[in-house]
C-alpha positions in Angstrom: 0.0 0.0 0.0 1.5 3.4 -1.0 2.3 5.9 1.7 -0.2 8.7 2.0 0.9 12.1 0.7 2.3 14.5 3.2 0.2 17.3 4.4 0.7 20.6 2.8 2.3 23.0 5.2 3.4 20.3 7.6 1.5 18.8 10.6 1.2 20.0 14.1 1.9 17.9 17.1 0.2 20.2 19.6 -2.9 21.6 17.8 -4.3 19.1 15.3 -6.2 21.8 13.4 -3.2 24.0 12.9 -0.2 23.6 10.6 3.3 24.5 11.6 2.9 27.7 9.6 0.0 28.7 11.8 1.9 27.8 15.0 4.8 29.9 13.9 2.6 32.9 13.2 0.9 32.5 16.6 4.2 32.2 18.4 5.6 35.3 16.6 2.4 37.3 17.2 2.5 36.5 20.9 6.1 37.6 21.1 5.3 40.9 19.4 2.4 41.4 21.8 4.9 41.0 24.6 6.8 44.0 23.2 3.6 46.0 22.9 2.6 45.2 26.4 5.8 46.4 27.8 5.4 49.7 25.9 2.3 50.5 27.9 3.1 48.7 31.2 4.5 51.7 33.0 1.6 54.0 32.1 -0.2 54.4 35.4 2.5 52.8 37.4 4.5 56.1 37.2 1.7 57.9 39.0 1.0 55.3 41.7 1.6 56.8 45.2 2.8 53.5 46.6 5.2 53.0 43.7 6.7 56.5 44.2 7.0 56.0 47.9 8.6 52.6 47.5 11.2 54.1 45.1 11.6 57.1 47.4 11.1 59.6 44.6 8.7 62.5 44.0 6.1 62.6 41.3 7.9 65.3 39.4 11.4 63.8 39.9 13.5 63.2 36.8 14.3 59.8 38.1 10.8 58.7 37.0 11.8 59.3 33.5 15.2 57.7 34.0 13.5 54.5 35.2 11.5 54.4 32.0 14.3 55.4 29.6 16.9 52.9 30.8 14.6 50.2 29.5 15.0 51.5 25.9 18.8 51.6 26.4 18.6 48.0 27.3 16.4 47.3 24.2 19.0 48.9 21.9 21.9 46.8 23.3 19.8 43.7 23.5 18.8 43.9 19.8 22.5 44.0 18.8 23.5 41.1 21.1 20.5 39.0 20.2 21.2 39.4 16.5 24.8 38.3 17.0 23.7 35.3 19.0 21.0 34.4 16.5 23.6 34.2 13.7 26.1 32.3 15.9 23.9 29.8 17.7 20.6 29.9 15.9 17.3 31.8 16.0 15.6 29.6 18.6 18.4 29.7 21.2 18.6 33.4 20.8 14.9 33.8 21.2 14.8 31.5 24.3 17.7 33.5 25.9 15.8 36.7 25.3 12.6 35.3 26.8 14.5 34.1 29.9 16.2 37.5 30.2 12.9 39.3 29.9 11.3 37.1 32.6 14.2 37.6 35.0 14.2 41.4 34.5 10.4 41.4 35.0 10.7 39.5 38.3 13.3 42.0 39.6 10.9 44.8 38.9 8.1 43.0 40.6 10.0 42.3 43.8 11.5 45.8 44.1 10.7 47.0 47.6 8.2 44.2 48.1 6.8 44.1 51.6 4.2 41.6 52.7 4.0 42.7 56.3 3.7 46.5 56.1 7.3 47.3 56.7 10.2 47.2 54.2 13.8 46.5 54.8 14.8 47.5 51.3 15.7 51.1 52.3 17.4 52.6 49.2 17.8 49.3 47.4 14.3 49.4 45.8 15.3 51.9 43.2 18.4 50.1 42.2 16.5 46.8 41.9 13.9 48.5 39.7 16.4 50.1 37.4 18.4 46.8 37.1 15.1 45.0 36.3 14.2 47.6 33.6 17.6 47.3 32.0 17.7 43.5 32.0 14.1 43.3 30.8 15.0 45.8 28.0 17.9 43.5 26.9 15.4 40.7 26.5 12.6 42.6 24.9 14.9 44.4 22.5 16.3 41.0 21.5 12.9 39.6 21.0 11.9 42.5 18.7 15.1 42.0 16.7 15.0 38.2 16.2 11.3 37.4 16.0 10.7 39.1 12.6 13.8 37.3 11.2 12.6 34.0 12.6 9.1 34.5 11.2 10.3 35.7 7.8 12.7 32.8 7.3 9.9 30.3 7.9 7.4 32.1 5.7 6.8 31.5 2.0 7.5 34.4 -0.4 3.8 35.0 -1.0 2.8 35.0 2.7 5.7 36.7 4.3 4.4 40.3 4.2 0.9 39.3 5.4 2.3 37.2 8.2 4.5 40.1 9.4 1.6 42.5 9.2 -0.6 40.2 11.3 2.2 39.8 13.9 2.8 43.5 14.3 -0.9 44.1 14.7 -0.5 42.2 17.9 1.8 45.0 19.1 -1.3 47.2 19.5 -3.1 44.4 21.2 -0.3 44.1 23.8 -0.3 47.9 24.3 -4.1 47.9 24.8 -3.9 45.0 27.2 -1.4 46.9 29.3 -3.5 50.0 29.4 -6.6 48.1 30.3 -5.0 46.2 33.1 -3.4 49.4 34.5 -6.7 51.2 34.4 -8.6 48.3 35.9 -6.3 47.7 38.9 -6.0 51.5 39.5 -9.8 51.9 39.7 -10.3 48.6 41.7 -7.4 48.9 44.1 -6.6 52.6 44.2 -3.5 54.6 43.6 -2.2 54.0 47.1 -2.1 50.2 46.8 1.2 48.5 45.9 -0.7 45.8 44.1 -2.1 48.4 41.7 1.4 48.8 40.3 2.8 45.3 40.9 -0.1 43.5 39.2 0.5 44.9 35.7 4.2 44.0 36.0 3.8 40.4 37.1 1.0 39.8 34.5 3.6 40.2 31.8 5.2 36.9 33.0 2.4 35.2 31.1 4.1 36.0 27.8 7.7 34.7 28.3 6.5 31.6 30.3 4.0 30.7 27.6 6.5 31.3 24.8 9.4 29.4 26.5 7.2 26.4 27.0 6.1 26.3 23.4 9.3 27.2 21.4 10.7 23.6 21.6 7.9 22.4 19.4 8.9 24.8 16.6 11.6 24.2 13.9 14.8 26.2 13.6 15.0 28.2 10.4 16.4 26.3 7.3 18.2 29.5 6.3 20.3 29.4 9.5 21.0 25.7 9.0 22.3 26.4 5.5 24.5 29.3 6.8 26.3 26.8 9.1 26.5 24.0 6.4 23.8 21.8 7.9 21.9 20.9 4.8 20.2 17.7 6.2 18.8 19.7 9.1 17.6 22.4 6.7 15.7 19.8 4.6 14.0 18.5 7.8 13.0 22.0 8.9 11.5 22.7 5.4 9.6 19.4 5.6 8.1 20.3 8.9 6.8 23.6 7.6 5.9 22.8 4.0 5.6 19.0 3.7 8.0 16.7 1.9 7.0 17.5 -1.7 7.2 21.2 -1.5 10.3 21.1 0.7 12.3 19.6 -2.2 11.9 22.6 -4.5 12.2 25.1 -1.7 15.5 23.5 -0.6 17.0 24.0 -4.1 16.0 27.6 -4.2 17.3 28.1 -0.7 20.6 26.5 -1.5 21.1 28.7 -4.5 20.2 31.9 -2.6 22.5 31.0 0.2 25.4 30.5 -2.2 24.8 33.9 -3.6 24.7 35.5 -0.1 27.9 33.9 0.9 29.7 35.8 -1.7 28.3 39.2 -0.5 28.5 39.3 3.3 27.5 42.7 4.7 29.3 43.9 7.8 28.0 46.5 10.3 30.6 49.0 9.1 29.3 48.7 5.6 25.9 49.9 6.6 27.4 53.2 7.9 30.0 53.7 5.1 29.0 56.4 2.7 29.0 55.1 -0.9 28.4 51.4 0.1 25.2 49.9 -1.4 23.8 49.3 2.1 24.4 52.9 3.4 21.4 54.5 1.7 18.8 52.0 2.8 20.2 52.0 6.3 19.9 55.7 6.6 16.3 55.6 5.2 15.4 53.0 7.8 17.0 54.9 10.7 15.3 58.1 9.8 12.0 56.4 9.3 12.2 54.9 12.8 13.2 58.3 14.2 10.3 60.0 12.5 7.9 57.3 13.7 9.0 57.8 17.2 8.6 61.6 17.0 5.3 61.7 15.1 3.6 58.3 15.4 1.5 56.7 18.0 4.5 56.3 20.3 4.7 60.0 20.7 1.0 60.3 21.4 0.9 57.5 24.0 4.1 58.8 25.6 3.2 62.5 25.9 -0.6 62.6 26.4 -2.7 61.0 29.2 -5.0 58.3 27.7 -7.1 58.2 30.8 -9.1 60.7 32.8 -7.5 61.9 36.0 -8.9 59.1 38.3 -7.5 60.8 41.4 -8.9 64.3 40.6 -5.4 65.6 41.0 -4.8 69.2 39.9 -1.7 68.0 38.1 -3.1 66.5 34.9 0.3 65.4 33.8 0.3 62.8 36.5 -1.5 60.4 34.2 0.9 60.7 31.3 1.7 57.4 29.7 5.4 56.7 29.5 
């Protein structure tokens, strides 16, 4: 009796109704939602009376902004480090390391100044723990945001790559909305003087890295990375998991040819910033586009204008700015 034909798009060992392609998109979308959640997580935390008291800072103190901004410094560094690790060890190990780093940094933020009996022995260490947590979490989230699009793109077919990335980055807005909603809900329900009104939005974020770390082992490494380290057999197996055996054969030949072409034209970081090099112009356009988006897009609106009414009826309307 002949063997039955392989399923188009590969089969799923976890969700019988989903193919590996669907699982990859779901995984990537959830990871991007994590990035969005973290963008809005500190919104009402920055105006919580218990938070400010625990950190021993005033509402108008510049340290409030420093706590927020060091996260983005961590993101920038994490993106570079994760990209290097993804090229050296693989996309999946890099993503897992970033998720673990994110989870650890988030836990440091959650326990900063934690007191279960009404008195705290942290003294001045709360602020240091919070800043360390923000930086470490930034390293992880920045790495996630740098490696997930690469991972998803390398496992998507040419005709579906753009649509998959668009769907995934829509989840960024979902994560942002989720953070705003949780912040608003716990602030109304618990009040701005409760430590759990600011700790709850922080610890809820653990759902994302824990869920993703438990699921990533079921997903394939990208065939393009396997080819970059001369592991052709593993590349074939990865393609078969995603596309099925028949489609994988033709895609492997295309991948093999494109990899050979890329090997002859390696681009270094310095090439991207060297005037006259072919990569200089698109690099500058990308950088300026990101800067303009940060200054004029939704990030500027959510970062500089309060999305909520002043729940405390404070005379200082800037207390509800979203950072």
